[in-house]
N, C-alpha and C positions, 0 to 999 in steps of 0.2 A: 525622078522625084521632083515635085514642084518646090522651088525655093520660096520661103516666106519673104515678102517685101519688108525692107527695113523700115521701122517706124521711128521717126525722130523723137528724142526725149527733150521735153521742156522742163527746165528747173524753175520752180516758182518760189520766190522769197515772200515772207509774210503770209504763208499759205494758211495759217490758222487764224488770220485776221480777216478784216472785211474785204479789202481790195484783192489781196492775194488769194483768199479763199474763193471769192467769186471768179477770179481768173482760172484757178485750178478746176473748179466745177464746170465752167464753160468749156475748157479744153477737154475735160473728160467726157462731156456730153457729145463732143465731136470725135470721140475715139482717139484722142491724142494721148500719148504716154506722158504722164506727169510725174515729176520727182518733186515732192513737197519738202522744201527746206524749212526746218523748224528747230528751235532750241529745246523743244519739249515734245519729242515723238510720242510720249506716253499720254499726252493730253487728250481730252475728249474730242476736241476739234480735229486733231491729227488722226485719231481713230476713225472718225467719220469719213475723212478723205481716203484713208486706206480702204475702208469698206466700199467706197465708190470706185476703187481701182488704182489710186495713186500709190506710188512708191514713196516711202518716208526716208528722209536723210537728215541726220543731225548737222546743224550748221550754226555757228556763232560768228558774227561779223568781226569779233575781236580775236578770232582763232583762224589765222590764215591757213594753217595746215588742214583744219577741218573744212574750210571753204574749198580748198583745192580738191579734197577728197569728195565733197558733195557735188562738185561740178564735173568730176571726171566722167567723160563720155556724154555729157549733156550737149545737145545741139543748139539750144536757144535758152535764153534766160529772161524771166520776168523779174525786174529789179525794182525795189522800192526802198524808201528811207523815211525816217521820221525823227524829229528832235524831241518829241513828246515822250516823257519818261527818262530822257537823258538831257542833252543840250545840243546846240547848233554845231559846235566843234566836233562832238562825238558823232553826230549824224553824218557830217562830211567825211570824217575819217573812216567810218564804217562803210559808207557807200563807196568810197574810193577803193577800199580793200576788196569789196565784193566785185567791183567792175574790173579791177586789176587781176583778180583771180580768174574771172571769166576770160579776160584777154590772154592770160597765160595758159589756159586750159588746152588750147590747140584744137578744140572741137566746137566751142560755142561760136556760131556763125551769125547770130542775130540777138541783139539785146533790146528789149522793150522796157523803158524806164518810165515809171509813173511820177509825174512832177506836180505842178500846180498851174492852173490857168493864169496866163499873163506873167508867169515867173520869168519869162525871157525879157522882161522890161525892168526898169529901175523902180521897183515898187517901194523899197524901204521896209518891207515886211521881212523880219529875220528868217522865218521858215519858208518864205518864197525865195529870198536871195540865196539861201543855202542850196535850194534846188537848182537855181541858175548856175551856181558854181559846179554842182555835180553834173549838170547837163554839159558844161564845157569840158569837163574831164572825159565824159563819155564820148564826145565827138572827137577827142584827141587820140582815141585808142586804135583807130584803124579797123574797127569791126562795124559791120552794118548795124545801124541803130534806129530806133523809133522812140520818140518821146510823146507820151500821152499825158495831157495836162488837165485834170478834172477841175470843174468849177466847185461850187459849194456842195458839200455832201448832204443829201437828204437824210442819210442814215444817222447823222449827228443828232437828229431830233427824236431819237428813241432813247437818248441818254437819260440818266436819272435826274440830271440838272433840268432838262426840259420837262420830264415827267412830273417833277415836283411842282413846277409852275402850272402845268396843265391841270393838276389836281386842284389847284386854286382858281382855275378858270382863266388862266392867262398864258399867252405865248410871249416870252420875254426875249428880246434881242437888242443889241446896240446898233440899230439901223433905223432910218426913216421908214414910216409905215408904207409909203408909196414908192419906194425904190425897188425897181425890178432887178433881180440878180439871177444868173444862170445856175441851175441846180442839176445834180445827177445822182443816181442811186449807185451803190456799190455793184449791184447786179449788172448795170449797163457799163460801168467801167470794166468789169470782168469780161463782158461780152465783146467789148471793143478791143481790149487787150488780146483776147483769144483770136479775134479776127486778124489783128496785125501779126500775131505770132504764127498763125496758119498760112498767111500770105505775105511773107517778107518782101516778095518782089513788088508788091503794091505799096508797101509802107516804109521801106528802108529809106533813111535820110529825111524823114518827115517829122515835124513837130506839130501836134494837133491838140488844140484846146478842146475840151469835151464838156458838153452839157446837153440835157434832154428837155429842159423846160426853163422858162423864165417867169418867175413869180415874185410878188411883193410880200412883205410881212403881213399886210392886211389880208391878202389872198390866202396865205398860209393859215392864218387864224380861222378864216372861213372854212377852208378845207378840213382843218383839224376839228372844227365844230361838227362837221358831218361825220368824219371818221370816228371820233370819240363818242358821239351821241350826247354831247353836252355843250353848252355855250362856252366858247373860247374867245377871248379878246386879246388883241395885240397890246403889249405893254413895253414901251421903250425902256432900255436899261441905261442908266447914267454911265458916261465914259469912265468916271472915277472908279466905279465898281469893277469894271473890267481891268483897268490899269492896276488896281490893287491885286488882282488875281494873276494877270499876265500882260507885261508890256508888249510882248509879241502879238498876242491876240488883239490888244488895243490898237496897235499899228495896222493890223489887218482890217479891222472895222473902220478905222479912219480912211484907209485907202478905198474900201468898198464904197463908203459914203461920198467921198470927193471925186473918185475916179471911176468907180464901177468895175465891172469885169466884162471884157469884150470877147464873147464866144458866139460863133455863127451856128446857133441852134437849128435854124431852118435848113442851112446847108448840110449839116450833119445828118439830119433826118432824111433829106432828099438823096444824099449820096450813099448812105449806108442804112437802108431801111430794115435790113435783117438783124440789126442790133437789138431792136425792140423799143428803145427810147421811152421809158416810163415817164409819164408826167408826174408832177408832185401828187396830184389826186390819185393816179394809178398806184403810186407807191404807198401812199397813206392808207388806201383802201385795204391793203393786204397785211398791214402791220398789226401787232397785238397791242391794243390800247387798253386792255383790261386793267393794268396797274393804275391807270388814270382814274378809274371808277371804283377803286377799292379803299 
């Protein structure tokens, strides 16, 4: 009788969100066994992943016993963290708990952690500096690791905050009109994470800033004009407006304005052509902009 070849299991956190969901789908597309970790296995997003072939596992970062159970038998882990919806201290505590559970599992042999572009520097941005601390803990565990560090998320611009501005004919952001920044879609983050998880021998011990395109706010407004089918103009947002909403985001935009983000877009495209690397125009062309025109 022919024995079936063992198929490694990749545990994916944030599986019902943008980055984790894109990673899970990319892995499933390559025939990899995916264990989708979620606090809500009964959600519609979890159900979609299950129909695509993912195994669902309940996991709460504040429940170490649940994390241990969810990671039992997993061979690799896609790990992510966020302070949004909680706070920086909670983000760090939960990420450390997740990474420690992976280290204690005895089976996880590679961890891919998604951070933020340039977070390995002294940015002074709270949610970048928290990623830097988590990266340090990851490197201390003695497990092969890879850090992928995305630039600005294209997918942020389908939020209701952006949509409400587009309905008024403006794309609003606290940035100079002519400042180029590195952008990436969630789909490309997932494709790259899946590549690293499938080929740990090529990516272990590496920290890689990610972006697929470099565009300015003026260029974004032009692209959205085409994608939405209506005139869109760039409208700078006053710093005070952002600071009233979030000191963290205000610090991020100040850093972007004065320091920029350093990502080798051309090198990534050249070295990893199979990722896809959607330009901002590519991404915008396939989004649903109907809410802008209603």
